[in-house]
N, C-alpha and C positions, 0 to 999 in steps of 0.2 A: 144372464147369468142365472141358471136356479140358486136361490140362496142356500139351500141344502148342501150345493157342490161346494159354494164358496165357503160355507163352513167346513166341509170336511178338506178343502184344498190349506186353509188358515191352517186346520188342528194338525195335519199332514207336515208342512212345514214349520210349526211348532215343533212337533216330535223330531221333527230331523235335526232342528239347532239344539236342542236338550239330550240327541241321543248321546249314550257315553262312546267317547273316540271320535265324533264329528264335529270339526271345528273347533277343535280345543289343542293345542300342541303342549303334550305334558312330557315332550324330549328337551333334556337340558343338556348344557356342555361346560366346560373350561374353556370353550374356542376363544379365539381373539378379537373374532367379529362375527355375530350372527346375523344375515341378511334375509328377507322373502323368495320366495321363487318368485317368475313372472310366467306363470303358467297363461294358458289362454284365458281360463275359466277355472269355475269352482274353487275349493278352499286350496289358499297357498301355504305351502310346507316350509319349511326354514332351512336355511342353507348354514351349514358351520363351519368357519373356515381357522384352520391351525397354523399359524407360521409355523416355519422349522427350516432346518437344512436340508438341503438336495439329497433326495433318497432317505428322508427319514419319514417313518411312519409314525405320529405321535396323535392322531385323532381318536377320539372315544365319545361316547355317547351314555346321557344314562334315563332312565325312564324312571319316574316317580308315580306312586298311588297315595292319594290325598286324603288326609282327615284319619291318619294312622290306620288304614287299610293294610294288608297283606296280599300277596297272590304270588302267582305265575306268573314267569316272561317266558315268551316264545318271539326270539328274534328273525327277522329274515332280511335277505338282500336281493335289491332288484339287478333282475336280470336284463340287461339291455339289447340282447339278441333275441329274445324271446318275448321279453316284454312280461314276465311274469317274475314273482316276488319268492325267491328259493329258501330254504331251510339255512339257516346262519349258525346260532344255537339255542341253547334253551338253559331258564334259571328255574331250577324248582325249589329253590332256599325257601322261599315263604317271606322275604323281606318284603320291605317297602320299597325298594329301589333295586334296580338293577343296572349294570355297569358291562359296557363292552368297548373295548381298548385297542389299539395297535389296526386302527380300521385303515383299511385300504379305501382312496376314493370310491363314492356312489353313492347310491339310497339304499338307506335301512327301514326298514316295518318293525314294531315290536307290536305282540300283541299280549295284551295284559289280562289276566283272570283271576278275577275277586270275587268276594262276596255279593257286590253290587250289580256284578254281571260283567262283560267283556268290553275292552277298551283295545282300539289300535290308534298307534301313531307313525307319522312318518316325520324323517329327515334327512336331507342331503352332507355328507361332509367331504371338505376336499381339506390335502396335505398341500399348504401350500408353500413354496418358497422363492425367494430371488439369489441370486447366486451371482454375482460382479467382479471385475478384473479393471486393472486400471494399468495403464500404460502412458507414456512421450515417449512416441516413436520419433519424433523429430525436433530438432532444437538448433536453434542457429543464432546469431547476433540483434535480429531484429524482433523473434518469435518463437514459440514453442507449441507445439499441438497435445492438449489433453485427449487420449481416446480412454473411452470403457466401452465396455462388453458386458452384456448382462443376460442371463436365461430363466426366465419365469413361465413355468407351465400354463397353458391353455386350461379353463374351468370351465368344464362340457356336463350339460346335465339336461336331462330327458323333460318334457314338458308331459306327464302322468295321463292326461286326458286325451292330447292330438300325438302322443310318441314323437313330437317333432325332439330334434336338439337345440337346447339353447347357450349361450354361451354368456357368462358374468362379464361386465366389463372390470378389468380392473382397475384401473383410472390410474395406469403409471407412470411416475414421475420422476427426473433425473435432477441432478443438481452436483457441479462442482465446487467444493469448498476450501477456502485457505482461511483455518482456522475457522471460526463462528461468519467469515463472511462468503455469501455468496457470490461467484465470480462468473458462473455459467450455467444453462440450462439446459443445454442441449450434450448432447452424447459425446460429439466429436468438438471440440472445441480450440478454436487458433488464439493463444493470449499474446496479445503484444505488448509490447515495455516490459520485458521479464524483468524480475525481482534481481536484486544485485548480490541477493545472500540463498542459499540454499533450503528451499522451501517444502513441506510436506501438503500435497494436496488431497482431497479426498472425496472419491466417488460415491455417490449417496443415490441408493434407487429406491422408491416409497411406492407401495399400493393405496390403494383408499380402505385397505382392509387393517392395514398397521402394520403391513410387514415391510420390514426394511433389510436391506444388505449394505455394506460399505467396503472400499477398496481405498488404501492407500498408496500413494508412489509418491516418489521424492523426485523434485526438481534440481539438478544441480547447476548451481548458478556459472554460466559464463560471459556474463556480461560483467560491465561495468558502468558506474554512473560517475562521470568528471564531477567535481564542484571543489570551489575553492572561497575564500575571502581575504582582503588584504588589510594590513596593518601598518600604517595610516593610510589612506586614500586621498589626502591631500596637505600640503606644507609647504614650505620653505624649500628650494633647490639650493644644494644636491639633496632630495629626499631619499630616506632610504627607507625602504617598504621590504614587511617580511608576506610572504605569501604563504598561507594557512591553506595547506592541502585537506579538503574534506572528503575526496572522492571515495566512492564505496568501490569494494571488491578489486580496484586497480593492484597491481601487481609493481611492490615496490623497483624504484631503481627506471621503470619506465615510464617515466610522467616525461612531458615535453611540454613547454612553456614557451608560448609564443609573446614578445613584448613587440607592440607597433611604433612605429615613430610616431612624433607630434603631428597630430592631424592639419593643424596649418599648415606646418613644415610639407605633410604631402599634397596638401591642396596649392600650394605655392609651388611643388616641383610639377605636380601636372598642369598646370596653369603654363608655365614656362615650356613645357615638351607634349604641348598639342594633345594633352591628356592620360600621356603616358605617367606611369610612376616606377621607376626603376626597381627600387626594392621596398615594400611598406616595412620591412621585418627591421627593428632595429638588434635586438638579440635573439638566442635561443636560448632558454635555461633547463637545468638536465635533473636538476635536485629534488628530492620528495616536496622538499619544502623553503624554495631557496630564499634568499634575502639579495635584495639588488638595490643599487643606488642609483636615482636618475639625475642625474649629473646639471644636466638643462632645462629651464621651464619647459613647459609643454602639457599637453592634454595625449595620456598614454592608454591606449586600450590593450587588452591582455587576453589568450587564448591558453586555455590548456586542455591538453589532449592526454586522455588515460586510456590505460593499456590493460588488458587482462588474455593473458595465453593458458588455454585450456589443452589437454591432452587426451587423443581419445583413438581407439584401437580399430582397426578393420582386416578383418583373417589374421590377427597377431601380429599387424605391423602398426607401429605410432605414428600418430600423426598429432599435427598441431591445428588448433582454430586459435585466432587471434581476432578480438573485438574492441573496439573502440568506442570512446564517447570524450564530446568536443563541447566545450562550455566555452561561454564570452565571459568576461567581468560585465556586468548590467553596463555600469557605469563608468568613467574615466578614471584614471588616477591623474591628478590635476597636481602639478610643480609651478607653484606661482610665478607670476613674472616680477620681474624686481622693482622697487622702487626706495627711495629714499627719503627721509624724514628727519624732522631736526625739532628741538622746544625753543619754545621763545624765551623760557627763563630756567635761573636754577639757581639752587641756595647750599652751597658747599659749607655750612654753619657744624657739621658733625653731628646732626641729632638723627641721623641713619635715614633720611629721608630726603631724594631729590639732592646728594650730595656730590652728584657727580653729572655731568654734561652729556649726553649720551644720544649720538646719532644714530637715529633708528635704519638700517638697511638690510635690505630684504631679496632675498634669491640674487644676491650679487656676487660676481667670480672677483672683480677687481675694485680697490677705493681707497682712496686718498682724502683724509680729512687733516684740514687746516684751521687755525685759530687764529684770528689776529687782534688785536688792540683797536683802539679808535684811532688810532693814528699808521695803522698797518703794519703795527711791528707783528710779524710772526712769532706767538706764543707758546705753539703747539702743535706737533703734527704725526701723522701714523699713516701708514700705507703698508697694503697686502696683494700681493698678485694673485694669491687663493684662498678666498674666504671660503669659511667652512661653517654656514649659517651665522645668523645673528646672535644667537643666544649663546651659541657656544664658544664664539669671539669673544664675547663682552668677560663672559665668568673665568676665559684661562688667558685672554691678552689684556694686560691692564693698560698698557699705552693705547688702545682704541677709545678709551674715555680720557676725559680731563676732568681734572679733582679741583679745576680751580688755582691750582699753584702753578709758579715758573721758577724752577731752580730751588724748589722747596720752601719757597716764601709764598703766601697767600698773595693772591692780586686783589686790588679795592674793588667794592663794587661800582656797576658802572655796565655800561654798552660795549658790547664785544663783537665778531663778526668771525662769520664762517664761512668755509667754502670745501664743497665734497664734491668730488670726481669719481668716475669708475665707469664699469660695465658690467651690466647684468649676465645671470648663467641664460637670458634671454637674448642676447647678444648686442644689449640697446646701451647705448649711451647714456651713462646718468650724468646731471652736474644742478646743483642746487645751491644756493648762497641768502647770506640774512643775517640781519642783527638778531641778539639775545642778550638778557638783561642777568648779569650776577649780583644775587644780594647776600647781604648777612647780615647778621644779630649784629645790633651795637655794643 
């Protein structure tokens, strides 16, 4: 290439770069987002995106002169039919800025005339919105459906070089929120394991330009969650157990408790009847938080059924829907097996410690305690055919223990003999005997 031609091309390119209005964006705005066009070539313009409500026109553009210059402003709007810019408005106020407001979607051009020359700037504007709604069209005992809908306009602009239409990718994203917790990221979502309380869900739609729309919908809970604990879960028979109902959203007076028979008893019955058990349920209870006494030793499973009845209307006719939930006690309630135990010494000396000879009997139904001296003479006897717990008995029945006296007279120190016979609440016969020592201070 001729060096003079090369120098001329460079000079022309330099002049184009620094020619007023070419390659410089002097249009600004209060838009929520500004992004460049994606023309196939040439200088890219800016696209000013304004978030608002559907039907709202709030786009505006500001053209400015720099260095304190003033001038006149002629605004034009692109005509997509003719491919030309048509007159829009004129600002001859002689200020350094000019603003046009309440703009419809489209491309706008401003010709600025000042002492330094003429400048031309171009920009696109879009009034963007997202309009969304939320509903719960389906709800049953197992799940419910969150359904969202939204409307958001396409943003189509023209490549000013090729006259081809281009569409902005809005990057729409949706999510369902329970408070601040995201429960789904799809428009229509089925929610399993529904909550047991009325809950507000928010359908939120956003785009990458910062436009947001939200819609709330309340889920009216029709489900219940069965939950309970027991106090105590283990102890001597007869064992009194309080069932603490901790169920959620259950209807009062609609709870059903199933207490199953002793596990070993069920196994024995099954083995004796070729694997067939007549009825595994010991008792059904219907109080909200019942108290039940397990009379006999054993291991007992418990089930709670919670019920929630909801009313709904179809064509002005009232209908009901009933949801159930069932929970089993994680472990067994254990009423202990029976046993009898005796000490080998006691000291009835009035010091408040070990002053009585106490036979410990546990989960017993019937018991007879006899105490003899070394020559076999009966000194003390106590018998009961309806023992109600060891501690209750020794606290309330003085005859169940021996104080080391006969006829109000103290017995001499020495060796004595006991015999204990009875039947436990596990239906086991219990018998034990042995010697023990009586000591007194001199």
